[in-house]
N, C-alpha and C positions, 0 to 999 in steps of 0.2 A: 695460695700465693701465686702459683703458676698461671691461674685463670684471671688475675686482675688485669683490667684493661690499661694499656699505656695511655698517658695524657695525650689529648689532641695536639698539643703543641709539639710533642716529639714527632708525630706523623707529619705535621706541617713543615718542621725543620728538615725532616727527611726528604720531602718533596723538593724543598729549596736546594738541598744538596744534590738531589738527582739531576735537576735541570742545569745547575752550574757545572757539575761534573760532565754531563753530556756535552755541553759547550766546550769545556776545557779539553776533554779527551778527543773531540773531533780534530782539534788543533795539535795536541801533544802526541797523539798516536802517529802523526805524519811528520812532526817537527824534526826528530833526530835524523830521519832519512832525508828530509828536505834539506837540512843543513849539510849533510855529508854529500848527497848526490847532486843537488842543485847548486848549492852555494860553495861546495868544495871544502867544507870544514873537516877537521880530523876528529877521531873518536875522543881524543883528549880534550879538544875544544867543546865537544858535546858534554863531556863529564863536568868541565868547569862551569859551563852555562847552567846545566841542571843543578849542580851543587850550589852555585851562587843564588839561583832562583829560590831553591827550597830553603836555604839558610836564611835568606832575606825574609821569607814568610815566617820562619820560626822566631827570628829575633823580634819582628814586629809583634808577634803574638804575646811576648812578655809585656810590652807596653800597653797593648790593648786590653789584656787581661787585668793588669794593674789598674788601668783607668776605669774599667767596668766595675771593679770593686770600690774604687774611690768615689765614683759618682752614684753608685748603687743602681745603675741601669745597664742592661745588656743589649736590648734591641737596637738603639741608635747606632752602636758600633757594628752590630751584625749587618744592618742596612748599609752603612757606609762601606764596609768591606766588600760585600757582594756588589754594590753599585759601582765601586771603583773597578772591580774585576770586569764587570760588564762593559764599562766605558773603554777599557784597554783592548778588548777583543778585536775591534777594527784595525788596531795597529799591526796585527800579524799579516793580513793580506796587503797592507800598505808598505810593509818593510821590504827593502831591496838589498840588505846586506847584514853581516853578522852583528854590527853595532846596533842596528835598529831592532833586530830580533832580541838581543840581550836586553835592550831597554824595555821592550814590550813584556818580556818574561819577568823582568825586575818589577815593573809596575803592577803586573797581574798578580805576582806573588805578594806584593805589599798589601793588595786587597785581600788576599787569602789570609795573610797574617793578622790583619785588623779584625776579621770576622771570626777566626778560629777559636781562640780562648773564650771570648764572650758567648759564642754559640754553645760550646761544650759546657760552660758554667751554667748557662740557661737551662740546658737539658737536665743537669744535676739539680738545679733549683726546683724544677717542676716534677721531679721523679722521686718516688720512695726509694730508700736504700736497697730494699730487696728486689727492686725492678731495674736497677741501673745497668746490670749486665745486658738484660734484654733491650733496654732503651738505647744504649750505645750500639749494641749489635744491630738493632733495626735501622738506626740512622746510618750506620756504616753500610748495611746491606743496600739501602735505598740509594745512598751515595754511589755505591758500586754498580747498581743497575745503570745509573748514568754513565759510569766509567766504561761499561762494556757496550752500551747502546751508542755512545759517541763514536768509538772506533768502527762499529758496524755501519753506522750512517756514513762515516768518512770513507770506508771501503767501498760501499755501494756507489757513492758519489764519484769516487775516483774511477770506478769501472765504467760508469756511464758518461763521464766527462773526459775520458782519455787522459787521466792523470793530471787534472787541472787542480793543483794544490790551492791556488788562491780562491777559486770558487768555493771549495770546502771551507776555507777559513772565513769567508764572508757569511756563509749559511750558519756557521757556528755562533754568529752574533745573536741570532734569534732566541734560542733557549736561554741565553744569559739574561736577556731583558725580561723574559717570562719569569725567571727566578726572582728578579727585583719586585715585580708586581705581586708575587706570592708573599714576599716578606711584608710589603706595605699593607696588603689586605687580609692576609691569612695567619700572621703570627702575632700573638698577644703576649705581653710580658706580665707575669703574675705580680700581685702586690706582695712584696717581701719586706718584713720589718727590718729596717736598716738605720744606722745612726743618721740624724738629720744633717749633721755636719761632720766632716772628717778633715782635719786640718792638714794631715800629711798623707802622701801617697803610701799605699800599703807595703811597698817594696823596701822594707827595713830589716835590720838584723833581728830585731825583736820578733817581728812577724815570721821571719824565716825559721826562728827557733820554735815557733808554734807548730811548724810542720813536722810530723813525727819521723822517726828513723825509717819506718817502712816506706814513707813517701820518697825519701832520698835513695833507698834501695831500688825502688821502681825506676827512678831516674837513671841510676847507674846501669841497671840491667837493660833498660831500653836503649841507652846510648851504645852499649856493646852490641846488642842485637841489630841495631841500625847499621853499624859498620859491616855486618854480614849481609845486610839487605840494601844494597846500593840502588841507585835510581833504576826504575823499570825501563828507562831508555835502553839499557843494555840487553834487555830481553828482545827488544825490537832489532837492535843491531845483531844479536845472535841469530835471529831469524833470517836477516839479510845475508849473514855470513855463510849460511848453509844453502843459499841459492833461492830463497823464496822471493817471488816477484814483488815489486814495490806495491802493486795494487792490493796484494793480499797480506802484507805485513801487519796491518792493524788487527788481523785475526788473532794474533798472539795475545794482544791485550784483551780481546773479547773473550777468549778461552779463559785466561787468568781471572778476569773480573766476573764472569758468569759463576765460576766456582767460588770466588770470594763472596759474591752477593748471596749465593745459595747457602753458604756455610756460616756467615757472620751471625745471623740471628739465632740459629740453633745453638751454635757455640756460646753466644751471649747468654741465652736462657740457661744453658747448662752451667755456666760460670756462677749464676745466682744460687744454685743449689748443690752443685757438684764439687769435685776436688780441683781447686784452681791451680795447684802446683802441677798436677798431672796434665792439665790442659796447656799450661805454658811449656812443659817439657815436650808434649806432642807438637806444639807449634815450632819449637826449635828443631826437633828431629825432622819435621817436614821441610824446613828450610835447608837443612843439611842435604836431604835427599834431592831437593830441587837443584841446588848448586852442583851436586854430583852428576845428575843427569845432564844439566846444561853444559858442564865442563866437557863432557864426552859426546855431546850431540853431534851427529853427522848428517842428520836429515830433519825435515820439518816435523816429523812425528815425535821425535825425541825432544825437540824444542817445545812442542805442544804439551808433552808429558811434564816437562820441567815447569811450564806455565801453570798446569793443573796443581802440581805440588806447591808452587809459590802461592797460588790463590788460597789453598787450604791453610797454609801457614798464616797468611794475612787474616783469614777468618777466625782462626783460633786465638790470635794474639792481640789484634788491634783494639777491638771493643773491650776486651778484658783489661788491657793496660789503662784505658780511659776510665773504666769503672774503678780500678784500684786508686787512681788519682782522685776521683770524685769522693771515694770513701775516706781518703786520707785527709782531705782539706777541710778546715772549718768553713762554714757557709760564707763568712765575710772575706775569705781568702781563696775562693774557688777559682776566680778569674786569674789571680796571680799564680796559683798552683798550676793551672793548665798552661799558662804562659811559660813558666819555668820548664815544665815537662816538654813543651814543644820546642823551646830554645835548645834544650839538650839534644833532643832527637834531630833537630834541624842542623845543628853544628856537626853532629855525627854523620848526617847524610851528606853534608858538604864534603867532609873528609873522605867518606866512603866513595862518593862519586868521583872525586879527583883521583883517589888511589886506583879505583876501577878503570878510569879512563887512561891513566898512565900505564897500568899493567896491560891493558888491552892493546895500547899503541905499541909498546916495546916488547911484550912477551906473548901476546895473543889472547884469544877468548878463554881458553881452558885455564890458564894461570889465574885469570881474573876470578873465575868461579871457585877455584881451589882456595883462593884467599878468603872468599866468603865462607867456605867451610871452616877454615881456621878460626875466624872470628865467632862463628856460631858455636863452635866447640867451647870457646872461652866462656861465652854466655851460658852454655849448658852446665859447665863446671860450676860457675858462680851460682846458678839457680839450684843446683843439687847440694850446695854447701850452705854456709852461714847466711849469705846474701838471700838465698831462697827463703829462709825462715823469716827474714825481715820483710821481704816482698809480700809474703802471704800472711803476715801477722798484723792484726789491727791494734794490738796492745802496745 
């Protein structure tokens, strides 16, 4: 089982994720500091912008997932979502104020929302159940290669251009359009037996009842865990708060994402054959450790250690949670299930980012990360109790 090759489509979608994340993170790794240092925004404003952006993506995922189930096609929505995100990238260097940045982030995240659930459902469609942990882990790993190469490129460009933010934002447009070409010419949708006509959208009470209890337990656990893991923008602000020069701040995301990329696939493969509860417990414990280190960080080395622990947490949990959703959902409701999953995590991220921004503004960085520990402990208690049995039981 462990030697079975993953479908070519999984690798193609991984490359698509790699190039889009490279483009996005070239911008996002600089955006929080650009907002605070150049445009004079507060940490609370950053939290609100990040929260609204991510929540917008998650809400959109519900509708795109439902529509992909309804029409029986995934690729057109995947192409639309990535294409829209590519077209919004030039708005960032053209923006001159907070409103324009918020608009660009909003439209960019709408594109992310349109593509997210259909893409994940497509991976589940073309992958055997015993490979799903590895498949989602590999896609997440390749996505994360883009996530750390983007900040690395941004950091190097900032160094050679004497902190020219807009130059970096313009160059970020290129990999976004490469990503679109990969979808058009490299991603094929499999022939899947589906009803010829479906008169109603799948988002109905009857269909929601077809999703088992353990699916809803995954939703609840993910929402609480997301409250503990607010926007990664606060990792960048933490680095700035301990005195790291603006040019080198993207290094924090590079460190976190290198660890994430290196660990996601091995953790994903382990989740196909190993103890899933132990892996989730490990993921939560790693997040608690990361928050503890970041709360007490007084120099860049401690912030880097916190970023390493954060990356290991992401590697241990994100692919596994997607695999659990894929296992739970009937084939004709996979898009809807991933939409609901992403809606719950997105709304939780909105709340978490606003809370984190408020705590940071009024009480300082340490209190923000201590609050993360509190939410992570709640998630851990739930996982060790009845909720954990639901999360990990397919019956």
